[in-house]
C-alpha positions as CSV (number, residue, x, y, z in Angstrom):
1,X,44.9,-2.2,-0.5
2,X,47.8,-2.8,2.6
3,X,49.6,-6.4,1.6
4,X,53.0,-5.4,2.0
5,X,54.8,-3.8,4.8
6,X,55.5,-0.6,2.4
7,X,51.5,-0.9,0.7
8,X,50.1,2.9,1.9
9,X,48.3,4.8,-0.1
10,X,51.2,7.4,-1.4
11,X,52.5,4.6,-3.0
12,X,49.2,3.6,-4.3
13,X,48.6,6.9,-6.0
14,X,52.2,6.8,-7.1
15,X,51.3,4.3,-9.8
16,X,48.4,5.3,-10.4
17,X,50.0,8.8,-11.7
18,X,52.2,6.7,-14.1
19,X,49.3,4.6,-15.0
20,X,49.3,6.1,-19.5
21,X,45.8,4.6,-20.6
22,X,43.1,6.4,-19.5
23,X,40.4,3.2,-19.2
24,X,42.3,1.7,-15.9
25,X,41.2,2.3,-13.3
26,X,43.1,2.5,-9.5
27,X,41.2,2.5,-6.4
28,X,42.8,2.6,-2.5
29,X,40.7,-0.4,-0.1
30,X,42.3,0.1,2.7
31,X,39.8,-2.4,4.0
32,X,40.8,-5.3,1.9
33,X,37.1,-5.9,1.5
34,X,37.6,-6.0,-2.2
35,X,40.3,-8.4,-2.2
36,X,38.9,-10.4,0.2
37,X,35.5,-10.5,-2.5
38,X,38.0,-11.2,-5.8
39,X,39.2,-13.8,-3.5
40,X,36.3,-15.5,-3.2
41,X,35.0,-16.1,-6.9
42,X,38.8,-16.4,-8.0
43,X,41.2,-17.6,-5.5
44,X,45.0,-17.6,-5.2
45,X,46.3,-20.8,-4.0
46,X,46.9,-20.2,-0.1
47,X,45.8,-16.8,0.0
48,X,43.0,-15.5,1.8
49,X,43.1,-11.9,-0.8
50,X,43.3,-11.2,-4.4
51,X,46.6,-9.0,-5.1
52,X,49.0,-9.2,-7.8
53,X,45.8,-10.6,-10.3
54,X,45.9,-9.9,-13.8
55,X,42.0,-10.2,-14.8
56,X,40.7,-9.4,-18.5
57,X,37.4,-9.4,-18.8
58,X,34.9,-9.9,-21.8
59,X,32.2,-7.0,-23.4
60,X,30.1,-8.7,-21.9
61,X,30.8,-8.1,-17.7
62,X,28.5,-5.8,-16.3
63,X,30.0,-4.0,-13.0
64,X,27.1,-4.0,-10.6
65,X,26.5,-2.7,-7.2
66,X,27.2,-5.2,-5.3
67,X,27.9,-7.9,-7.8
68,X,31.5,-8.7,-9.3
69,X,30.9,-10.0,-13.1
70,X,33.4,-13.6,-13.5
71,X,36.5,-12.2,-15.3
72,X,37.0,-14.2,-18.3
73,X,40.7,-14.5,-17.6
74,X,42.9,-14.9,-13.8
75,X,46.6,-15.1,-13.8
76,X,48.2,-15.0,-10.8
77,X,52.0,-14.9,-9.5
78,X,53.1,-18.1,-9.3
79,X,54.0,-18.2,-6.4
80,X,49.4,-18.2,-5.5
81,X,48.3,-19.5,-8.9
82,X,45.8,-22.4,-8.1
83,X,46.4,-26.2,-8.7
84,X,46.4,-26.6,-12.5
85,X,46.7,-23.2,-13.6
86,X,48.8,-21.1,-15.5
87,X,50.9,-18.6,-13.8
88,X,51.0,-15.2,-15.3
89,X,52.7,-15.0,-18.4
90,X,52.4,-11.7,-21.0
91,X,52.2,-13.1,-24.4
92,X,49.6,-14.7,-23.3
93,X,47.2,-12.1,-22.1
94,X,48.4,-10.1,-24.8
95,X,47.2,-12.7,-27.1
96,X,44.0,-12.9,-24.9
97,X,43.9,-9.5,-25.4
98,X,44.3,-8.8,-29.0
99,X,41.8,-11.4,-29.2
100,X,38.9,-9.7,-26.9
101,X,39.7,-6.9,-29.1
102,X,39.3,-8.3,-32.6
103,X,35.8,-9.6,-31.3
């Protein structure tokens, strides 16, 4: 979704082409509706949109039309982390993913 000045569809498509994991999905959402919906579910500090966010979902998460699943882990960059919550840390994410895959 367009958030910063250089966010546009061609840039998003370029990022998607570089993704190597076939399970990853990329979507261009110019309306920002999905960013607002995620921000209601997992609010970032001082932002009306959820962006540059990492979310991990457990195996039981179900994606249904009109209903977002609750993430098991949400991490924003430090500037957007809600008070009292950790910022994104690649080691923590790696450990959480390995635990989830081991279940």
